[in-house]
C-alpha positions as CSV (number, residue, x, y, z in Angstrom):
1,M,0.0,11.9,11.9
2,K,-1.9,12.1,9.9
3,L,-5.0,9.4,9.3
4,Y,-5.6,7.4,6.4
5,T,-9.1,6.2,4.9
6,V,-9.1,2.9,3.5
7,D,-10.5,4.4,0.6
8,E,-7.8,7.4,-0.3
9,V,-4.9,4.3,0.4
10,A,-6.8,2.4,-2.4
11,Q,-7.2,5.2,-4.5
12,I,-3.2,6.2,-4.0
13,L,-2.0,2.2,-4.6
14,R,-4.2,2.0,-7.2
15,L,-5.6,-1.1,-5.3
16,S,-9.1,-2.3,-4.7
17,K,-10.1,-1.0,-1.5
18,R,-11.0,-4.9,-0.7
19,T,-7.5,-5.5,-1.4
20,V,-6.3,-2.9,0.9
21,Y,-8.4,-4.2,4.0
22,S,-6.9,-7.8,2.5
23,Y,-4.0,-6.4,3.6
24,I,-4.9,-4.9,7.2
25,E,-6.5,-8.3,7.8
26,F,-3.5,-10.0,7.3
27,G,-1.2,-7.7,9.0
28,Y,0.4,-6.4,6.2
29,L,-1.0,-2.9,6.5
30,R,-1.4,-2.0,10.2
31,A,-4.8,-0.3,10.8
32,V,-6.5,1.8,14.3
33,Q,-9.3,2.0,14.8
34,V,-10.8,5.1,15.8
35,G,-14.8,6.4,16.9
36,E,-17.4,5.4,18.3
37,K,-18.0,3.0,14.5
38,K,-14.7,1.9,15.1
39,A,-13.7,3.2,11.9
40,L,-10.2,2.0,10.4
41,R,-7.5,4.7,9.5
42,I,-4.0,3.8,8.7
43,P,-1.4,6.2,9.6
44,E,1.1,7.9,7.1
45,D,3.6,6.5,9.2
46,A,2.4,2.4,8.3
47,L,1.4,3.6,4.6
48,N,5.4,4.8,4.2
49,E,6.4,1.7,5.7
50,F,4.6,-0.6,3.8
51,L,5.7,1.1,0.5
52,K,9.3,1.0,1.6
53,L,9.2,-2.6,2.8
54,N,7.1,-3.4,-0.6
55,Q,8.9,-1.9,-2.8
56,T,9.8,-3.4,-6.7
57,V,13.2,-2.2,-8.5
58,F,13.3,-3.1,-11.9
59,E,16.6,-3.1,-14.4
60,I,16.9,-1.1,-16.9
61,V,18.6,-3.3,-19.7
62,P,20.0,-1.5,-22.4
63,L,18.9,-2.4,-26.3
64,S,22.1,-4.3,-26.9
65,R,21.4,-6.7,-24.1
66,R,17.5,-7.5,-24.7
67,T,16.8,-10.5,-26.9
68,K,14.7,-9.7,-30.2
69,K,12.2,-12.4,-31.2
């Protein structure tokens, strides 16, 4: 099982580390504490689950349906 640091997840998601910590704090992203310093690590399956639950699907609108301004 691969474990990611908060910094790695922030880079992957293109977010700040503070935002990643907030997601963990509010329970949106699961993390575990490891070692004596209790460093936070995000399991790969937790990151995949987060991405799956928070993906945005955009509709591709044909040019003929777009409004002109």
